[in-house]
N, C-alpha and C positions, 0 to 999 in steps of 0.2 A: 032188740038192738038199741034201745033208748039209752042204755048206760055206756054206749060206745064213746070213746074219746074222739075229739076232733082230729087229733094227730093220727089216729088209725084211719080215718076217712081220707085225710091228706096223703097218707102213705099209700093207700089203695089207689087213689087217683094218680099218684106218681108212678105206681107200678103199671097201671093200664097204659099210660103214655110210654113208659119205658119198654113195654112189650111190643108196642107198635114200632118204636125205634130199632129194637133188636132185630126185627124182620129184615131191615136194610143192610145188616152186616154181611160181609162176604162169607161164603160157605165154610172156608177154612177156619174162621173165627167162631163159628156157631157153637162149637163144642169146647171152646177154650174160654175166651174173654166173655162171650155171651153167657155161658154157663155160670161163670163167676159173678157176673152182674146180676143174673137171675137169682142165684143163691143169696147174694147180698141183699137184694130187695125182699126176698122171703124172710130172711133173717131179721131185717128191720121190722117187718110186720109182726113177726113172732115176738120180738123184744118189746114192741109197744103193748101187745096183749099181756105178756108176762109182767111188765112193769105196772100195768094197771091193776093187776090182781095181787101183787105182792104187798106185804106190809112194809118191808124195808126195800125201798125202790131205788135208792141212790146208785148202787153198783150196776143194776140193770139199765138204768138210764145212761150211765157212763158207757156201758157196753153199746147201747144204741147210738150214742154220740160217736164212738169209734167206728162203728159199722157205717154210719153216715159219711164220715170222713173217707173211709175206704171206697165207698160207692162214688163219691165225688171225684176221687182220683182215677178210678177206672173209667168213668165217663169222660174225664179230661183226656185220658190216654186214647179213648175211642175217637174223640174229636181230633186230637193231634195226628192220629193215623188216618184221618179222613173217612172213618166209617160212618160218621154222622155229620151232617152239615151244620153250619153256624146257627141256623134258625132252630133246629131240633136241640142242639146243645144248649142254646140260650133258654129255651122253654123248660127243658129237663132240669137245668141248673136252677131255674126259678122255683120249680117244685121243691128241689132239695133245700134251697135257701129258706123257704117257708117252713119246711119241716125242721130245719136246723134252729130257727128262731123259737119254734115251739119246744124243741128239746132243751134248748138253753134256758128258757123260762121255767120249764118243768124241773130241771136240775136245780135252778135257783130256789124255787119254792120248796123243794125237798131238803135242801141243804140248811134251811133256816131252823 
């Protein structure tokens, strides 16, 4: 696992925290919004692995950026609906912001 990228580790850390937050959601949302958030987090992890293995990375990193934006919006909706409190929202958003900076830098380096 020495060849693993830092973004994969950060994504996994974000997922661990996200799964803890998802336990607090009401039962009626567990199979709808929770499932979509879970799917999005797994998709982000998958895209980081795929991008690290591909020769042409740009489109995969752009897909990762789109998935990140979708996840940010779903978490914002969760906060707006008061499924997560402000402390959890802040911490989860901080994780996503760090990942976003890494994705942006990665995209910049590939675009050159």
